[in-house]
Short mmCIF file of the C-alpha atoms (twelve columns), coordinates in Angstrom:
data_MODEL
# 
_entry.id   MODEL 
# 
loop_
_atom_site.group_PDB 
_atom_site.id 
_atom_site.type_symbol 
_atom_site.label_atom_id 
_atom_site.label_alt_id 
_atom_site.label_comp_id 
_atom_site.label_asym_id 
_atom_site.label_seq_id 
_atom_site.Cartn_x 
_atom_site.Cartn_y 
_atom_site.Cartn_z 
_atom_site.pdbx_PDB_model_num 
ATOM 1   C CA . MET A 1   96.273  158.221 18.997  1 
ATOM 2   C CA . ASN A 2   98.512  159.836 21.662  1 
ATOM 3   C CA . ASP A 3   95.527  161.223 23.530  1 
ATOM 4   C CA . TRP A 4   93.949  157.884 24.246  1 
ATOM 5   C CA . LEU A 5   97.032  156.020 24.853  1 
ATOM 6   C CA . ILE A 6   98.353  157.900 27.869  1 
ATOM 7   C CA . PRO A 7   94.813  157.329 29.605  1 
ATOM 8   C CA . THR A 8   94.947  153.826 28.729  1 
ATOM 9   C CA . LEU A 9   98.477  153.188 29.674  1 
ATOM 10  C CA . ILE A 10  97.642  155.140 33.201  1 
ATOM 11  C CA . ILE A 11  94.459  152.642 33.653  1 
ATOM 12  C CA . PHE A 12  96.361  149.730 32.639  1 
ATOM 13  C CA . LEU A 13  98.888  150.730 35.146  1 
ATOM 14  C CA . ALA A 14  96.717  151.521 37.783  1 
ATOM 15  C CA . LEU A 15  94.838  148.126 37.245  1 
ATOM 16  C CA . PHE A 16  97.995  146.628 37.145  1 
ATOM 17  C CA . ALA A 17  98.894  148.341 40.519  1 
ATOM 18  C CA . VAL A 18  95.478  147.155 42.113  1 
ATOM 19  C CA . TYR A 19  96.182  143.653 40.921  1 
ATOM 20  C CA . ILE A 20  99.678  143.528 42.317  1 
ATOM 21  C CA . LEU A 21  98.328  145.471 45.589  1 
ATOM 22  C CA . PHE A 22  95.523  142.318 45.844  1 
ATOM 23  C CA . LYS A 23  98.129  139.663 45.212  1 
ATOM 24  C CA . TYR A 24  100.326 141.398 47.860  1 
ATOM 25  C CA . ILE A 25  97.456  141.347 50.210  1 
ATOM 26  C CA . GLN A 26  96.812  137.696 49.516  1 
ATOM 27  C CA . MET A 27  100.285 136.597 49.800  1 
ATOM 28  C CA . LYS A 28  100.743 138.769 52.921  1 
ATOM 29  C CA . GLY A 29  97.799  136.819 54.466  1 
ATOM 30  C CA . ARG A 30  98.886  133.537 53.578  1 
ATOM 31  C CA . VAL A 31  102.511 134.375 54.930  1 
ATOM 32  C CA . GLU A 32  100.889 135.704 58.081  1 
ATOM 33  C CA . SER A 33  98.535  132.576 58.403  1 
ATOM 34  C CA . ARG A 34  101.414 130.049 58.003  1 
ATOM 35  C CA . ALA A 35  103.727 132.142 60.372  1 
ATOM 36  C CA . ARG A 36  101.014 131.987 62.807  1 
ATOM 37  C CA . ASP A 37  100.409 128.132 62.419  1 
ATOM 38  C CA . LEU A 38  104.434 127.472 62.597  1 
ATOM 39  C CA . PHE A 39  104.381 129.614 65.751  1 
ATOM 40  C CA . GLU A 40  101.269 127.828 67.340  1 
ATOM 41  C CA . THR A 41  102.950 124.452 66.514  1 
ATOM 42  C CA . TRP A 42  106.205 125.483 67.950  1 
ATOM 43  C CA . GLN A 43  104.382 126.712 71.039  1 
ATOM 44  C CA . THR A 44  102.640 123.463 71.554  1 
ATOM 45  C CA . ARG A 45  105.675 121.689 71.216  1 
ATOM 46  C CA . GLU A 46  107.501 123.744 73.832  1 
ATOM 47  C CA . MET A 47  104.480 123.672 76.161  1 
ATOM 48  C CA . GLU A 48  104.297 119.977 75.840  1 
ATOM 49  C CA . LYS A 49  108.265 119.751 76.379  1 
ATOM 50  C CA . GLN A 50  107.945 121.590 79.193  1 
ATOM 51  C CA . VAL A 51  105.071 119.645 80.777  1 
ATOM 52  C CA . SER A 52  106.638 116.486 79.849  1 
ATOM 53  C CA . GLU A 53  109.995 117.765 81.788  1 
ATOM 54  C CA . ARG A 54  108.029 118.711 84.767  1 
ATOM 55  C CA . VAL A 55  106.069 115.468 84.980  1 
ATOM 56  C CA . ASP A 56  109.131 113.553 84.643  1 
ATOM 57  C CA . ASN A 57  110.915 115.685 87.546  1 
ATOM 58  C CA . MET A 58  107.577 115.120 89.690  1 
ATOM 59  C CA . PHE A 59  107.596 111.403 88.834  1 
ATOM 60  C CA . ARG A 60  111.378 111.025 89.808  1 
ATOM 61  C CA . THR A 61  110.901 112.990 93.032  1 
ATOM 62  C CA . TRP A 62  107.615 110.885 94.050  1 
ATOM 63  C CA . LYS A 63  109.518 107.812 93.152  1 
ATOM 64  C CA . ILE A 64  112.675 108.601 95.251  1 
ATOM 65  C CA . ASP A 65  110.459 109.679 98.158  1 
ATOM 66  C CA . GLU A 66  108.262 106.317 97.702  1 
ATOM 67  C CA . GLU A 67  111.487 104.405 97.639  1 
ATOM 68  C CA . LYS A 68  112.746 105.926 101.017 1 
ATOM 69  C CA . LYS A 69  109.105 105.246 102.435 1 
ATOM 70  C CA . ILE A 70  109.238 101.559 101.205 1 
ATOM 71  C CA . ARG A 71  112.937 101.080 102.567 1 
ATOM 72  C CA . GLN A 72  111.922 102.702 105.869 1 
ATOM 73  C CA . ASP A 73  108.755 100.438 106.158 1 
ATOM 74  C CA . ALA A 74  111.182 97.267  105.140 1 
ATOM 75  C CA . VAL A 75  113.655 98.324  107.830 1 
ATOM 76  C CA . LYS A 76  110.858 98.660  110.463 1 
ATOM 77  C CA . LYS A 77  109.345 95.285  109.446 1 
ATOM 78  C CA . SER A 78  112.512 93.714  109.285 1 
ATOM 79  C CA . GLU A 79  113.483 94.954  112.774 1 
ATOM 80  C CA . ALA A 80  110.167 93.817  114.052 1 
ATOM 81  C CA . VAL A 81  110.625 90.372  112.658 1 
ATOM 82  C CA . ILE A 82  114.089 90.271  114.292 1 
ATOM 83  C CA . ARG A 83  112.814 91.375  117.668 1 
ATOM 84  C CA . GLY A 84  110.148 88.942  117.427 1 
ATOM 85  C CA . LYS A 85  112.606 85.927  116.478 1 
ATOM 86  C CA . VAL A 86  114.979 87.082  119.302 1 
ATOM 87  C CA . THR A 87  112.038 87.455  121.721 1 
ATOM 88  C CA . GLU A 88  110.991 83.717  121.016 1 
ATOM 89  C CA . HIS A 89  114.402 82.233  121.833 1 
ATOM 90  C CA . LEU A 90  114.541 84.335  125.027 1 
ATOM 91  C CA . ILE A 91  110.825 84.075  126.336 1 
ATOM 92  C CA . PRO A 92  111.747 81.097  128.727 1 
ATOM 93  C CA . TYR A 93  114.071 83.504  130.595 1 
ATOM 94  C CA . PHE A 94  111.394 86.070  131.186 1 
ATOM 95  C CA . PRO A 95  110.169 86.240  134.602 1 
ATOM 96  C CA . ASP A 96  106.466 85.856  133.482 1 
ATOM 97  C CA . PHE A 97  107.357 82.616  131.697 1 
ATOM 98  C CA . GLU A 98  105.510 80.032  134.134 1 
ATOM 99  C CA . TYR A 99  107.738 77.196  133.442 1 
ATOM 100 C CA . ASN A 100 111.365 76.256  134.016 1 
ATOM 101 C CA . PRO A 101 113.603 77.318  131.156 1 
ATOM 102 C CA . LYS A 102 115.513 73.985  131.670 1 
ATOM 103 C CA . ASP A 103 112.224 72.159  130.476 1 
ATOM 104 C CA . ALA A 104 111.637 74.274  127.182 1 
ATOM 105 C CA . ARG A 105 112.918 72.906  123.876 1 
ATOM 106 C CA . PHE A 106 112.822 75.582  120.887 1 
ATOM 107 C CA . LEU A 107 111.326 74.293  117.627 1 
ATOM 108 C CA . GLY A 108 110.560 77.489  116.095 1 
ATOM 109 C CA . THR A 109 107.868 75.893  113.425 1 
ATOM 110 C CA . PRO A 110 104.979 74.994  113.670 1 
ATOM 111 C CA . VAL A 111 105.166 75.935  117.308 1 
ATOM 112 C CA . ASP A 112 107.812 77.676  119.093 1 
ATOM 113 C CA . PHE A 113 108.345 75.496  121.952 1 
ATOM 114 C CA . ILE A 114 107.716 72.351  123.713 1 
ATOM 115 C CA . VAL A 115 107.834 72.355  127.425 1 
ATOM 116 C CA . PHE A 116 108.265 69.156  129.363 1 
ATOM 117 C CA . ASP A 117 106.917 70.785  132.581 1 
ATOM 118 C CA . GLY A 118 108.826 69.281  135.681 1 
ATOM 119 C CA . LEU A 119 111.311 67.139  133.818 1 
ATOM 120 C CA . SER A 120 114.462 69.002  135.086 1 
ATOM 121 C CA . GLU A 121 113.239 68.139  138.720 1 
ATOM 122 C CA . GLY A 122 112.596 64.570  137.537 1 
ATOM 123 C CA . ASP A 123 108.574 64.844  137.940 1 
ATOM 124 C CA . MET A 124 106.785 65.183  134.715 1 
ATOM 125 C CA . ASN A 125 103.424 67.311  135.247 1 
ATOM 126 C CA . LYS A 126 102.461 67.767  131.325 1 
ATOM 127 C CA . VAL A 127 103.584 68.414  127.959 1 
ATOM 128 C CA . VAL A 128 102.894 72.005  126.820 1 
ATOM 129 C CA . PHE A 129 103.061 73.325  123.413 1 
ATOM 130 C CA . VAL A 130 104.013 77.172  123.458 1 
ATOM 131 C CA . GLU A 131 103.443 79.638  120.525 1 
ATOM 132 C CA . VAL A 132 104.953 83.024  121.202 1 
ATOM 133 C CA . LYS A 133 103.375 86.100  119.678 1 
ATOM 134 C CA . SER A 134 104.711 89.568  119.738 1 
ATOM 135 C CA . GLY A 135 103.840 92.659  118.080 1 
ATOM 136 C CA . LYS A 136 100.417 94.115  117.292 1 
ATOM 137 C CA . THR A 137 98.473  91.038  116.223 1 
ATOM 138 C CA . ALA A 138 98.293  87.589  117.990 1 
ATOM 139 C CA . ALA A 139 96.826  85.750  115.146 1 
ATOM 140 C CA . LEU A 140 97.764  82.128  114.422 1 
ATOM 141 C CA . SER A 141 98.899  81.173  110.826 1 
ATOM 142 C CA . ARG A 142 96.891  78.286  109.332 1 
ATOM 143 C CA . ARG A 143 99.627  75.907  109.985 1 
ATOM 144 C CA . GLU A 144 99.535  76.814  113.945 1 
ATOM 145 C CA . LYS A 145 95.885  76.621  113.868 1 
ATOM 146 C CA . LEU A 146 96.065  73.045  112.491 1 
ATOM 147 C CA . VAL A 147 98.475  72.235  115.182 1 
ATOM 148 C CA . ARG A 148 96.523  73.851  118.050 1 
ATOM 149 C CA . ASP A 149 93.251  71.870  116.692 1 
ATOM 150 C CA . CYS A 150 95.142  68.671  116.548 1 
ATOM 151 C CA . ILE A 151 96.181  68.908  120.215 1 
ATOM 152 C CA . ASP A 152 92.577  70.244  121.392 1 
ATOM 153 C CA . LYS A 153 91.308  67.203  119.883 1 
ATOM 154 C CA . ARG A 154 94.012  65.114  121.793 1 
ATOM 155 C CA . ARG A 155 95.172  63.640  118.448 1 
ATOM 156 C CA . VAL A 156 98.657  63.228  120.247 1 
ATOM 157 C CA . THR A 157 100.800 59.962  120.489 1 
ATOM 158 C CA . TYR A 158 103.892 58.825  121.497 1 
ATOM 159 C CA . GLU A 159 105.987 56.774  119.215 1 
ATOM 160 C CA . ILE A 160 109.570 54.795  119.621 1 
ATOM 161 C CA . ILE A 161 111.315 54.316  116.370 1 
ATOM 162 C CA . HIS A 162 113.945 51.954  116.696 1 
ATOM 163 C CA . ASN A 163 116.937 51.907  114.320 1 
ATOM 164 C CA . ARG A 164 118.238 48.331  113.646 1 
ATOM 165 C CA . GLU A 165 121.521 48.930  111.827 1 
# 
């Protein structure tokens, strides 16, 4: 009985060792797979975080640069508008203004000046509507075109309004 017990026990222990080894290999594979999955998840998260931070930094830099450009453009346009407004007021005193500055009356809108040509000398020649344009474009606005067209069609009158208080 002892003769077959030891070989059986050895075979049993060998099978048990093979079973344990098989389970160990299986477990090791699952642990490695899980560790790889966790690492890849972590790596993806870290990469996304880095990309997000880089994009945020790039966006902030772009935004600051664009704000500077917008502000500079606004200042340039504002300067041009102010220069234009000042020029409108001073045009009668420029050497190439062909009328006497005393005869010019500033309105601003819808035309810049009405010139009563010759009025300061007591000899009225004509009434002139003057629109001053400065800058790159000399295009009239819609309202300015309406006034010009009305004058061109000679739809201009003179009225007296008598206030009887």
